[in-house]
C-alpha positions as CSV (number, residue, x, y, z in Angstrom):
1,X,403.9,-9.9,121.0
2,X,402.7,-6.4,121.5
3,X,404.9,-4.2,123.6
4,X,403.3,-1.9,126.0
5,X,404.4,1.2,128.1
6,X,403.7,-0.4,131.5
7,X,404.0,-4.4,131.9
8,X,401.4,-6.3,133.5
9,X,404.1,-7.4,136.3
10,X,404.6,-3.4,137.0
11,X,400.6,-2.8,137.7
12,X,400.7,-6.1,140.0
13,X,403.5,-4.7,141.7
14,X,401.9,-1.4,142.4
15,X,398.7,-3.3,143.5
16,X,400.9,-5.5,145.9
17,X,402.5,-2.6,147.3
18,X,399.5,-1.0,148.2
19,X,397.4,-3.7,149.5
20,X,398.0,-2.2,153.0
21,X,397.0,0.5,153.8
22,X,395.6,1.8,150.7
23,X,393.4,-1.2,149.8
24,X,392.5,-2.9,153.1
25,X,391.6,0.2,155.3
26,X,389.5,1.8,152.6
27,X,386.2,2.1,154.2
28,X,383.4,1.0,151.6
29,X,380.3,1.5,154.0
30,X,381.5,5.4,154.4
31,X,383.5,6.3,151.5
32,X,386.5,7.1,153.7
33,X,390.5,5.8,153.5
34,X,393.1,5.0,156.3
35,X,389.5,3.8,158.4
36,X,390.5,0.9,160.3
37,X,388.1,-2.0,160.5
38,X,388.2,-4.9,162.4
39,X,387.7,-8.7,160.9
40,X,389.3,-7.8,157.6
41,X,388.6,-10.7,155.2
42,X,390.2,-9.5,152.1
43,X,392.0,-11.7,150.0
44,X,394.4,-10.9,147.0
45,X,395.4,-13.4,144.7
46,X,396.3,-14.3,141.0
47,X,394.6,-16.9,139.3
48,X,395.2,-18.8,135.8
49,X,392.6,-18.7,133.2
50,X,394.2,-21.8,131.8
51,X,395.1,-24.1,135.0
52,X,397.6,-26.5,133.0
53,X,400.0,-23.6,132.9
54,X,400.6,-23.3,136.5
55,X,402.7,-26.4,136.3
56,X,404.7,-25.2,132.9
57,X,405.5,-21.8,134.3
58,X,407.0,-23.6,137.6
59,X,405.6,-21.1,140.0
60,X,404.0,-21.5,143.4
61,X,400.6,-20.0,143.2
62,X,400.6,-19.9,147.0
63,X,403.6,-17.4,146.6
64,X,400.8,-15.1,144.8
65,X,398.4,-14.5,147.5
66,X,397.6,-12.5,150.7
67,X,394.9,-13.8,152.8
68,X,393.6,-11.9,155.9
69,X,390.6,-14.2,156.1
70,X,392.9,-16.9,157.7
71,X,393.3,-14.8,160.8
72,X,389.3,-15.2,161.8
73,X,388.3,-13.1,164.6
74,X,391.9,-12.7,165.9
75,X,392.7,-9.3,164.9
76,X,395.6,-8.6,167.0
77,X,397.4,-11.4,164.9
78,X,396.0,-9.7,162.0
79,X,397.5,-6.3,162.8
80,X,401.0,-7.8,163.5
81,X,400.9,-9.3,160.4
82,X,400.0,-6.3,158.3
83,X,402.3,-3.9,160.3
84,X,405.0,-6.7,160.0
85,X,405.5,-7.2,163.7
86,X,405.7,-11.0,163.5
87,X,407.8,-13.6,161.7
88,X,405.5,-14.2,159.1
89,X,404.7,-10.5,157.8
90,X,403.2,-8.7,155.0
91,X,406.7,-7.3,153.7
92,X,408.1,-10.8,153.5
93,X,405.0,-12.0,151.5
94,X,405.2,-8.9,149.4
95,X,408.3,-10.1,148.1
96,X,407.5,-13.5,147.5
97,X,404.3,-12.2,145.8
98,X,406.1,-9.9,143.4
99,X,408.9,-12.5,142.7
100,X,406.7,-15.2,141.7
101,X,404.6,-13.0,139.4
102,X,408.0,-11.7,137.7
103,X,409.0,-15.0,137.2
104,X,405.6,-16.1,135.8
105,X,405.6,-13.4,133.3
106,X,409.1,-14.1,132.2
107,X,408.4,-17.8,131.7
108,X,404.8,-16.6,129.7
109,X,407.1,-14.4,127.2
110,X,409.3,-17.5,126.5
111,X,406.3,-19.8,126.2
112,X,403.1,-17.6,125.5
113,X,399.7,-19.1,124.9
114,X,396.4,-18.0,124.4
115,X,394.0,-17.6,127.2
116,X,390.4,-18.9,126.6
117,X,388.8,-16.1,128.6
118,X,385.0,-17.0,127.7
119,X,385.5,-20.2,129.3
120,X,387.1,-18.9,132.2
121,X,384.2,-16.7,133.0
122,X,382.1,-19.4,132.2
123,X,383.8,-22.2,134.2
124,X,386.7,-20.6,136.0
125,X,384.7,-18.4,138.0
126,X,383.8,-20.8,140.8
127,X,382.7,-20.6,144.5
128,X,386.2,-20.8,145.8
129,X,386.9,-17.2,144.1
130,X,383.6,-15.6,144.5
131,X,382.5,-15.0,148.1
132,X,378.8,-14.3,148.6
133,X,378.7,-14.1,152.1
134,X,376.9,-11.7,154.1
135,X,377.8,-10.5,157.8
136,X,375.2,-9.2,160.2
137,X,375.6,-6.9,163.1
138,X,372.7,-5.7,165.3
139,X,373.3,-2.1,165.9
140,X,372.2,0.0,169.2
141,X,369.1,0.9,167.8
142,X,368.2,-2.4,166.9
143,X,368.5,-2.1,163.2
144,X,370.2,-4.8,161.1
145,X,373.3,-3.8,159.5
146,X,374.5,-5.9,156.5
147,X,378.0,-6.1,155.3
148,X,378.4,-7.6,151.7
149,X,381.6,-9.1,150.1
150,X,382.9,-7.1,147.5
151,X,384.5,-9.3,144.6
152,X,386.7,-7.8,142.1
153,X,388.3,-9.4,139.1
154,X,391.1,-7.7,137.5
155,X,391.7,-9.4,134.0
156,X,394.8,-8.7,132.3
157,X,393.9,-9.1,128.4
158,X,394.9,-7.6,125.2
159,X,391.1,-7.6,124.4
160,X,391.2,-10.4,121.6
161,X,389.7,-13.6,122.4
162,X,391.5,-15.8,120.0
163,X,392.3,-19.1,122.5
164,X,389.6,-22.0,122.5
165,X,387.1,-22.5,119.7
166,X,387.2,-20.5,116.1
167,X,385.5,-20.5,112.9
168,X,381.7,-20.5,111.7
169,X,381.1,-23.9,113.6
170,X,381.5,-22.0,117.1
171,X,379.0,-19.0,115.9
172,X,375.1,-18.5,116.3
173,X,374.5,-15.9,113.2
174,X,376.8,-13.0,114.2
175,X,377.4,-14.1,118.0
176,X,380.4,-16.2,118.5
177,X,382.6,-17.8,121.4
178,X,385.4,-15.8,120.3
179,X,386.4,-12.3,119.4
180,X,389.4,-12.1,117.0
181,X,391.4,-9.8,114.8
182,X,389.6,-10.8,111.6
183,X,386.0,-10.8,113.6
184,X,386.7,-7.1,114.2
185,X,387.9,-6.6,110.5
186,X,384.7,-8.3,108.9
187,X,382.7,-6.3,111.4
188,X,384.4,-2.9,110.4
189,X,383.8,-3.9,106.7
190,X,380.5,-4.7,107.4
191,X,379.5,-1.4,109.2
192,X,381.1,0.7,106.8
193,X,379.4,-1.0,103.6
194,X,376.0,-0.7,105.6
195,X,375.9,3.4,105.4
196,X,374.6,3.3,109.1
197,X,375.9,6.1,110.8
198,X,375.4,4.7,114.4
199,X,378.0,1.7,115.1
200,X,375.8,0.7,118.2
201,X,372.6,0.4,116.1
202,X,374.3,-1.5,113.5
203,X,375.6,-4.1,116.1
204,X,372.3,-4.6,117.7
205,X,370.1,-4.6,114.4
206,X,372.3,-7.5,113.1
207,X,372.7,-9.5,116.3
208,X,376.6,-9.5,116.8
209,X,378.5,-10.1,119.6
210,X,380.2,-12.8,121.9
211,X,377.5,-15.3,123.2
212,X,376.7,-14.5,126.8
213,X,378.3,-16.7,129.4
214,X,376.1,-18.4,131.7
215,X,377.4,-18.5,135.4
216,X,375.3,-17.3,138.3
217,X,378.5,-16.4,140.4
218,X,378.8,-13.3,137.9
219,X,376.1,-11.5,139.5
220,X,378.5,-10.9,142.2
221,X,381.7,-10.0,140.5
222,X,382.8,-6.8,139.2
223,X,385.3,-6.9,136.4
224,X,388.0,-4.5,135.6
225,X,389.6,-5.5,132.1
226,X,393.1,-4.0,131.2
227,X,395.1,-3.5,129.4
228,X,393.1,-3.7,126.0
229,X,395.4,-3.3,123.0
230,X,394.5,-1.5,119.9
231,X,396.2,-3.4,117.0
232,X,394.9,-1.0,114.5
233,X,397.2,1.5,115.6
234,X,400.3,2.5,113.6
235,X,403.4,2.4,115.0
236,X,403.4,5.9,116.2
237,X,400.2,5.1,117.8
238,X,397.8,7.0,115.6
239,X,394.8,5.6,114.0
240,X,395.0,3.7,110.9
241,X,391.6,2.9,110.3
242,X,388.2,4.0,111.4
243,X,386.1,3.0,113.6
244,X,389.6,1.5,115.2
245,X,389.8,-1.9,117.0
246,X,389.1,0.0,120.5
247,X,386.0,1.2,119.3
248,X,384.9,-2.0,118.3
249,X,386.4,-3.7,121.2
250,X,384.8,-1.7,123.6
251,X,381.3,-2.3,121.5
252,X,381.8,-6.3,122.0
253,X,382.8,-6.3,125.4
254,X,380.4,-3.8,126.9
255,X,377.6,-6.0,125.4
256,X,379.2,-9.3,126.5
257,X,379.8,-8.4,129.9
258,X,376.3,-7.0,130.5
259,X,374.7,-10.0,128.9
260,X,376.4,-12.2,130.7
261,X,375.1,-10.4,134.0
262,X,378.6,-9.1,135.9
263,X,377.6,-7.0,138.7
264,X,379.8,-3.7,136.9
265,X,382.7,-3.6,134.8
266,X,385.0,-1.2,133.2
267,X,387.2,-1.5,130.1
268,X,390.7,0.4,130.1
269,X,393.2,0.6,127.3
270,X,396.7,0.5,127.8
271,X,398.1,2.6,130.6
272,X,400.9,5.5,130.0
273,X,402.6,4.7,133.3
274,X,402.4,2.6,136.5
275,X,400.8,5.5,138.2
276,X,397.9,5.9,135.8
277,X,397.0,2.4,135.9
278,X,397.1,2.1,139.7
279,X,395.0,5.2,139.9
280,X,392.3,3.6,137.9
281,X,392.3,0.5,139.6
282,X,392.4,2.3,143.2
283,X,389.3,4.3,141.8
284,X,387.5,1.2,140.7
285,X,387.7,-0.7,144.0
286,X,386.7,2.4,145.9
287,X,383.8,3.3,143.7
288,X,382.4,-0.7,144.1
């Protein structure tokens, strides 16, 4: 509905192409790249916010997944897979991944459906997606080294939460289960009419926001939201009103994710190029 300079599929392709060696070999403990680590458990996969769309779009979800955890302690097989020295290898799986995602993207454009992001964070983020395990290793000096899993969600959305529940019946005061264009417009009008000079203060004083999600697994989840689309911009990309939709989207989303207890998050507007988008993703992964 709102064409962007970079398609979601192009960003996914960039992540898939860079899974090894740019992502898998990044050493979080020492903040260095190109450092081999044994026993990698990295998993990269696509998840559906609305599970019912899987059958409608006719794609094999297993084709959109890399799973290094399945090799267990067999590092030799893991290396052979990553370096394309076995019959089942990363190069083949990259092709399957990108083809399946592109087919799904085309199908979704033909039959678009809203995404109920609120319910997904509440019920869709479950133990099968979030790894809370801790590996422990005794070092030579008898100190215990703790190696935590790092769970990252790349959430593709335009930032408007318009699927699922709507209307005053699904709000508690100025906090709702949704964030629609109408919600943003009403907030903008109320803020400007108030004469307040601080949008943040007006937001807090009047109890605006999205109702927080209660899901303890979010405490172990880093969330990168991309690519949020500012519908208030004119056809040439200039602001048509102030504060812009992007200003207000940041306010609502930052408060929501904070109140919902996610471990960390970053909000991104539309990218100008695939390189720019992936650079931000890589920086986010490395900073966790």
